[in-house]
N, C-alpha and C positions, 0 to 999 in steps of 0.2 A: 785633340780637343781639350782645351783648358779653359778655366774660368778667369776672366780678366779682373783687374783690380789689384793684383799683386805682381811683384816682379817675378817673371817666369811663370806666373799663373799656378793654380792648383788643379790637379788632374780630376776629371769627372769620373763617375762610376762607369764600369764597363757596360756595354749595351746588353740589356737583358731581353730574353725572349718572352714577350708578354702574352702570347697566344700560341695555341698549338693547332696545326693544320689537321683537319679531319677528312677522311675519305667521304665521298658523296653519299654512298649507301649507308655508311656509318652515321652520318649526320641525319639522314632521313629516319633511320631507326631510333636515334636519340630523340628526335622530335616526336615520333610516335609514342615512345616510352614516356616522355614527359606529359603528353596528352593523357595517356592511360593512367599515369600516376596522379594527375590532377583529378581525374574522374573517380578513381577508386580510393582516394585518401580517406582516412578513418572517420572524418567528421560527418555529422548527419547531413549537413547541407554544404557539400563541397563544390558541386557543379549544378548550375541551373540554366535552363533554356527558356528564353522569352521571345514571343513574337513581336511585341510592341516596343522593345528596347531601342530599336533603331530610329524610332520616331521622336525620341527625346532630344530636343535641340538646345534647351537652356538648363543651366545648373539648378535652378529652382525646380524644374520638372524632374530632373534626375534625383534630387533630394527627396521630393515627394514620392517618387517611384520606390526609392529605398525604404522610406517609412511605411508605405502601404504593403510592401513585401517583407517587412520586419527584418531588413538587412542593415538598418542604420546603426545597430549596436556594433557591427563589425568596424565601421568607419569611425565610430566614436572611441573605440578602444585602441586606436593607433597611437603609438608612443613616438614622440619626437626626441631624439637623443641630441642634446646640445654638446658640441665639441668645441675645442679652442679654434679660433679663427686662423686658418692657414690658407691663404689665397682664396678667400671668399667661400670656403666650405664652413658654414656656421653650424649646420645641423644636418642630421640624417634622419629620415623618417621611414617607418615600416611601410611595406606595400602588402596589404592584406587582401586586396580584391583586384581582379583583372577582368576587364570587359573586352570581349572579342567580337568584332563585327565583320561582315563580308566586304563592305566597301567603305569609302570615306563618308561616313554618315555623321549626323549631328551629335550623336552620343559621344563621339571622340572629343568634341569641343566642350560638351556639357559636363563631362566627367573629369576633365583635367584639373579643375579647381577644387575637387573634393579630396580631402586629406586621406591618403592611404589607398587611392584608387589609381590603377594604371589602365590605359586603354590602347588597343592596337587593332589593326585590320589583319586579315588572314595572311596577306603578303608580308606584313611586318612581324608576324608571330615567330618568335625564336625560343630556343630551349631555355635561355636565361630568363625569359618572361614567365614561363610556366613553372620552372623549378630553379629559382636563383640559389646557387650554392648546393644544388642537389636536393633541396627541401621544397615540397610542393607549396604553392601559394594557397592560402586558406580558402579562397572562394573564386570561382571562375564563372562569369556570367556570359553565356553564349547567345548571340542572336540566332534565330532559326535558320536564316540563310547561311550564316557562318558554319553552322554544324553540317549543313548539306554539302557545302563546298570544301570540307576539311581535307578529304583524301586528295582531291585534285590540287589543293594548295600545297600540301606536303610534297607531292610529286613535282610541282612547279618550282618549289624552293630548291629542291635537289638539282633540277635541270638548270635553273638560273645560276646556282653556285658552280655547277659544272661548266656552263658556258662562260661564266666570268673568268674561271681559271684558265680555260683554253684560249680565250681572247688575249689575256695578259701574257701568255707564254710565247 
C-alpha cells in the first residue's frame, strides 16, 4: 500500500491496532464500575434522577428545565478549544453533562443542541460515555425509567456483544 503522486509512491504507516477486544464479563463489569463511579464522584450534584425529563421535546423546554433546577451553570462553563483545521476538525468541546433515558424519547433531540450535553438511551450507553478517558463525567441526568431498567440493560449489552461476536465467527 503506497501513496500515489510520486514515482514508486511513498509507503504508508503500518496498520495500528486502534481498539482492544474485551471479554464479555469484563465489559459488563467495566460498565457497572463506570456507573458506580458516576454515582459516587466527589461533587455535590453528580447524579440526579428526574421523572419528567423524558417529556421535554424542544430545546427551549430543556433549557428552561436546566434553569429551574439550577443546572445551567454547568452548560455555561463549557469551554470550546479551537484547534487548527485538519479535515474539518475545527474545535473540540467539553462534555460535562450526560442525559440517559430508557427509550427514544424527545429529550434526545431537545438536548443535542445544548453545548456540553450528550444524550443516549440505555441500549446506547457505553463506558466511554460515562467515563471518557477514565474520568467521570461531571453530571449524569437519569430518567426514572432508565434507572429502573439499568441492570437488565447492562446484561443485554453483554449478551448482544457476545451474540455479535459469535455470529461473526
